[in-house]
C-alpha positions, 0 to 999 in steps of 0.5 A: 951371529955377529962377532966382537969387533966387527963393523955393526951393519947399517939399517934404517927401521921404522920407529913406534912413531912412524919415523925412519931410524938409522943404526948410524944416527948414534955413531958417535954414542954406544947403543945397546941393541936388542932383539926380542920375539914379540910385543905384550908376550910375558918374557917380552915385556918383561924385558922391555919393563926391565929395560925401561926401569933402568933407562934414567942409569943408560941415559946418564952413561949416554948409551942408546938402547933399542928394541926390534921385534918383527911387530909392527908400528901400531903394535910397538905404538901400543907396547909403549904406551901400555908400559910407558917405555922410553926407549925407541922401538924398532919394527921390522917386520922384514926381518933387514936387522933381524938378519942382518945380526943373525937372530931368526934363528931355529928354535925349538919349543915344547919339541916343535921345530921353528925359525924366530927370533932369538932373544939376544942383544948387542953392545956397539961402541960409539965407533959403531963397532961390536963390544959385545955380544948377548945369544939367548938372554932371559929377560928379567936379567939382561937389564942390569947385565949390561949396565955391570957390562958398562961400569 
């Protein structure tokens, strides 16, 4: 995982509508960048819905929320529509940002070891530097914890 104070790696990925989005598009604003394993799974859905529920508070603080997973653009579109997600979802099937941010890691599940996205969140400041690193976040409390940091 990246360290606080380092420059956040730039990337360009496609959103749920097929538009190219770069992290550098948001210089001048704080960005919540959260990485999650998969659309429509229980934990990822709870996390996304928690961000959606708190979205007006993030907007009021002029903070951009971006969720990234390996899911396709089409999967993100269905996920966003199903749960009325108002924030940006980016598709990273080649793990460009996922690997740049160090969230592609070994995971253990029921004794089985595999590689996957570890649910993690970064807060990036207006200059593009990492302000906070939150590894292995809990889906239900992640959005609230970040709002507390922003207060």
